[in-house]
N, C-alpha and C positions, 0 to 999 in steps of 0.2 A: 504494500499500500504505500501511496505517496501523498504528500501534502505540502501546503503553503499557507502562510499567514500574510495578510495584507493590513498592515497598521501604520504606515508611514508614507508621507509625500503625496496623499490624495486629498481633495476637498470632501468628496464622498466616497465612502469605503464600500457601502453596501447597495450601490446602485445595480440592480440586475442587468441592465442594458450593457454596462461596461464589463461586468463578468462574463455575459454571453459573448461579448466581442472578443474577450481575452481567450476564450475557448473555442473561437472560431464557429460559433453557433452549434456546437454539438449538443447543446441541451435539447435539440428536437429529436435526437435519437433516442430519447428516455421518456417514460412515464414518471411523474413526480409526485411524491408524497410530501406535502408541505405541512409541517407541524410547528407547534410552539410559537405561533405568531403574535406580534404586537406591532401595530403601526406599520402595516404593509399595504400594498395595493388595496383599494376598497373592494375590487372585485374578488381578490383572493380572501380578504376578511369575510366578504359575504358568504362564499363558499365555505370557509373554515367555521364560521359561526353555526352552520346547520349540523355539523358532525365533529367539530373540534379536530379536523384534519381536512386536507384538501387533496384530491387525487385529480391529476391533470395531465394531459399530454404535454410534450415538448413544445409542440406546435401551438397548443392554446396558451401555455404559459408565455411563450414569445409574443404572442398577439396581445396578451394583456399587459406585459411589460412595455411593449411599444406604445400602447395606448395610455398607460399611466406610468410614466418613467420618472420615479423619484426614488430617494433612499429609503430602504426598508430598515426598521429599527431591530426587531428580532424575528428570527425565523430559522427553521432547519428545513432545507430542500434536498430530499433523498431521491436520487435518480435511480431507476429500476429499468433493466432490460424490458422491452415492450412485450416479451413472452410471458412475464410474471404477472399473474392475475392480482387484483386488488384483495381477493379473499386470501391469498397466501401472505400478502404484505401485512393484513391486519391481524395475522396470528402473532405479532410481535409487538411490543410497546412502541409507542410513537416516539421517535427521536426529540430530544430537547437540547437547548442551549446552555443556559446558565445552570451551573452545578453539575455538568457532566464532566468528570474528571479524565476521561479517555482522550480529550483533545490535547491534554498537556502531558501525556505520557508517552513513552515509546515502547513498543512499536506503534506507529500511527494507525489508527483503525477508524472504519466507519461504524456508526452507531448500529444501523439496521443491518443484520446479517445477509439480507438479500439484496442490498442496494450495492452498486458499483461507483457511485459518485455521491458527494455530499457537499453542499454549500451551506455555511453557516453565518448567517447575519448577526453579529454580535453587537447589541446596543448601538448600532449604527457606527461604531468606532473601529470595527475591524471585520474583515471577512476571513473565514477559514476555508480552504478549499482542499478537498481529499478526493482521491480517485485511485482506482485500481490500474489506471493508464497513466504511465510516467509522461507521455507525451502532452496529455492534457494539463497536467500540472506544470511541466515545462513551458507550455504556452501561456499559462496564467502568470507565472513568474516573469516571462519575458515581457508581457503587456504591462505589468505592474513592477517595474525594475527595483523598487525598494521593498518588494515582498521578500520573505525569507522561507527557506526550507523548513517545514515544520519540525522535522526530526532534529536538526541543528538547534532550532529555537528551543526545542524542549530538553536539550542537553546543557542548557546554561544553568 
């Protein structure tokens, strides 16, 4: 697993349009479980309020972000291969941001055992990006040049 933390040099750390640009729009290749939200896109919040999670395709998520492009305060976006049904995803606890110690420990891991990518909006002051694909993390770090490898960050 590979990870990066972006907490330096940006005006807005948790603007999803910039994160999606950083990973070359690869979010469209996944279905997303969005959990632990606070002050995010109004459309995501409306979907979340119905069930305390949001299940959405990458294409739908992209469209919402294009329509409502602002900084998200808190959220965990867990990306799943499109072959994994929601019924399987819901067999596990919803990922959360504040209080989850696993972000700050090595080896880096994604909270949901079926997810292959995780984007964490942390109080609008940093973004964590974790993936099983090293190339996606490298793209993220290249786009945000002051971001750091999460493994090295955790070794401090």
